[in-house]
N, C-alpha and C positions, 0 to 999 in steps of 0.2 A: 747045557751051556754051550754057547757058540764057540767053535774052535778058534784058537789063535791063528791069525792070518800068517801064512808062511813068509819067512824073511825074504825069500826070492821074489815074492809077489808084491812087496811094498812099493809104493809109488810116492811121488812128491806130495800128494794130498793125504797120505797117511800120516797121522800126527807124529809118530815116532821118527819116521824118515824125514819129515819136514824139519823137525828139531835138529836132527843130525846135519842136514844140509845147511841150515842157517848158522851152524857153527863155523862155516867158512866165511871169513870176513868179506871177501870180495863179492861173493854171491849175495850175502845179506845186504850189503850196501847197494848193489845193483838192483836187487829186488825192491828195496825202498825207493830208489830213485825212479823206478818205473811207475810208481803209483802216487807219489807225493809231489806237490807243486814246487817244492824247494829242493835244492841240490845238496846232497850229503857227501862230504869229501872223505870222512873217516868215521868208522864205527869202533867202539870199544866195548868189550863185554864186562859186566860187573862180575866180581868174584862169585863163583857159583854157590858156595856154601854160606858164608856169613850173611851177606845182604838178604838172601832169600829165606833165611831161617824163620823169620817172623811170618812170612807168607805161608810156608809149609804148615806151621803149627795152627794157623787159624782155620783154614778150610781145605787143606790138602792141595793148594794150588801148585801146579807145575808149569812154569812159564816156558814156552817154546824158545823164545829168544828175548833176552832182557839186556838191553844195550843202551848206550848213549852216544851222541855224535860229537863233533868237534866244538859245537857251541852249547854242549851240555843239555840238549833235549833228550829226554828219556823215551825209549820205545819198548813196548811189549808187543811182540809179533806172534800171532797164533793161527794155526790151521784149525778151522772148525769142521770137524768130520761128521758131526751128527746131521744127517740129511732131514730136511723138512718135507712136508707133503708137496705134491705138484702145485696145488693151490696154496696161496699164501695162508699160513696159519698164524693168526695174531698172537696166540699164546706162545708159540715157539719163538716168534720174533721178540716178544717181550722178554722171554727167558734169555735170549742171546744179548739183548740190549742191557738187561740188568746184570748179566755176567760181566759185560764191559764196565759197567758202573762199579761193580764190586772190585774188579781188578784195579781200576783207577784209585779207589779208596785204599786198597791194600798196599799199593806201591807208595802212595803218599805216607801211609802209616809207617811203612818200613823206613822211609827216609827220615821221618820225624823221630823215630826211635834212635836214630844215630846222632841226635842232638841238633837237628836243623830247626830253624824258626819257620813260621808260616811263610815269611817273605823270602826264605831261602829255597822253597820248593821250586823245582825246575819244571819247565814245560814238559808235559807227559802225554804221549799218544799211544793208545791201545789200538792195534790193528788186527782185524779178523779177516782171514782169507777163507772164502766160502765157495765151494764148487757146486752151488745150487742157487736157485732164484731167491732174491731178497726184495722186500718191500713191493713196489709196483713194477719192478723190472725195467724202469725207465733209464737206469744208469748201471754202470759196472763198478763205479767207485762212489761211495756215499761218505761224506765227511760231516761230522757233527760236533762243531764247537757249541758252547752254550749261548743261545741267542735269546734276546728279549722277546717275550710272547706278544708284546704290544708294539714293538718297533724292531723289525727284522734287521735293521741296519746297525743295531747295538749288539755287540758281542761282549759277554761277560769276560773280563780279562783274567780269568783264573788259569789260563794257559793249559787247559786240558782239551783233549779231542778224542772222539771215537771214530774209527775209520773202518768201513766194511767194504771188502773187495769181493765181487761176485763174478764168476765166469759166465753167468747166464743172463747178464743184463745187456741193455743197449750200449753199444760201443762207439756211438757217434762222437767224434772229436778226439778220440784217443790215438796215440801214436802207434805206428806199426810194431814197435818194440813192446809196448804195453799189450797190444792185441795178441802178440805171440806168447806172452806170459799167461794171459787168460786162456788162450787155446791149450797151452801146456797143462793147465789145471784140469782141463777136460780130456787129457791124455793124447793130445795131438802134437806130434813132434814137428820141428822145423829146423832150419839151419840158423836160427837166431842165436847170437853169441851166448846170451844168458841161459837159454834153454839147453844149449849144448854143454855148457859148463855144469849145469845142474845134473844133466844126464850122466856126464862123466863122473861127477861126484858120487852119484847113487851107484853107478856100476862099480866104482872103486870100493865103496863101503861094503857092497854085497860080496866082494871077494875075500873079506876079512872074517875069519871064523870067530874071532874075539867079539866083533861087532854083533854077529848073529847071537852069540851067547848072551851078551848084555841085553839085547832086545828081548830074548825069551825070559830072562830073569826079570826085566822090567815089567813085562806083561803079566808074569805070574804074581809079582808083588802087587800090581795094580788090581788084579782079580781078588787077591786076598784082602786088600783094603776095602774093596767094594762089598765083599761078603761080610766083613766085619761091620761096615757101616750099615748094611742091610739088617744084620742081627741086632745091632744097637738100636736101630729104628723100631724093629719089631718088639724088642724088650721094653722100649718106652711106651709103645701102644699097650702092651700087656699090663704094665704098671698102672697106666691110666684106667684100664678096665678093672683091675683089682681095687683101685681106689673108689671106683663106682660100684663095687660089690657085685660085679658080674660073676656068675657061677663058673667054676673051673671047666665044666663040660662045654660051655659056650665058648670060652676062651680057646679051648683045644680045637673046636670046629673052625673057629675064625682064623687062628694063627698057625695051626699045624704043630704047635708045641705039645709035648707030652705033659701029663699031669705032674709027673715028678719034676720036670724042668720048670713048670709054672710055680710049683710049691717052693722049689729052691730059690727062684728069683724073689718070690714073696718074702721068704724068710730072710734073705740077704738084705731086703729093704724094710724089714720090720712090719710087713703087711700080713693080714689074715686072709686065707683062702676060703671062699664060700663053698 
């Protein structure tokens, strides 16, 4: 198993550190204002436990920054750390796009569970920061509202949008401040005010032993959840094989489970082992 990255080595593009940095309102607001075409004057964080409970239960979603602005637009801001191949991988891009689709749906569901009507759903924007190449590389910021396939001038007024920010795209037309933020995603420091504030925030966090302990605990819990999910997935495969009357020897070779483990699972689910 890959070792946990040392706390002292975390950077802005590490998911955990990104989340911690985005907890600083001034940094979060400034970051959004570097990439969006409208100006945000104030950001407010949703309560961390109650509103996100439904999200956690459904598919273990952990939102990096879940906020709203002064006109009640909702934002989910994510650092996408899984790197793709140097050449564009269509399947990877589809996975990333569908993750955004899922997040939009879960956020809407969470709001509706609190008693809202469809007409009460607020504009919602899911933003992925990606320190790798996206799509055709022709842009650094890709915004996707829902557009009519037959008339690109028509935008579906559902007020949702997916935004992808890549540090590896064409930067033509971007401001120097946005350029500096993209460079920083690639590890390049500058005297840009936002970059310096983020650096100061990270340095401050790394001096706190409690923050390091929380990071290690988080990573350990995350690994445990992944192992549990992996075990549950393998158990489901074994159950399907048992239902198809696959011999226990074959199941052992395929899954690595012992005969006793397979028989115990079968017995628990009322199945017969061949």
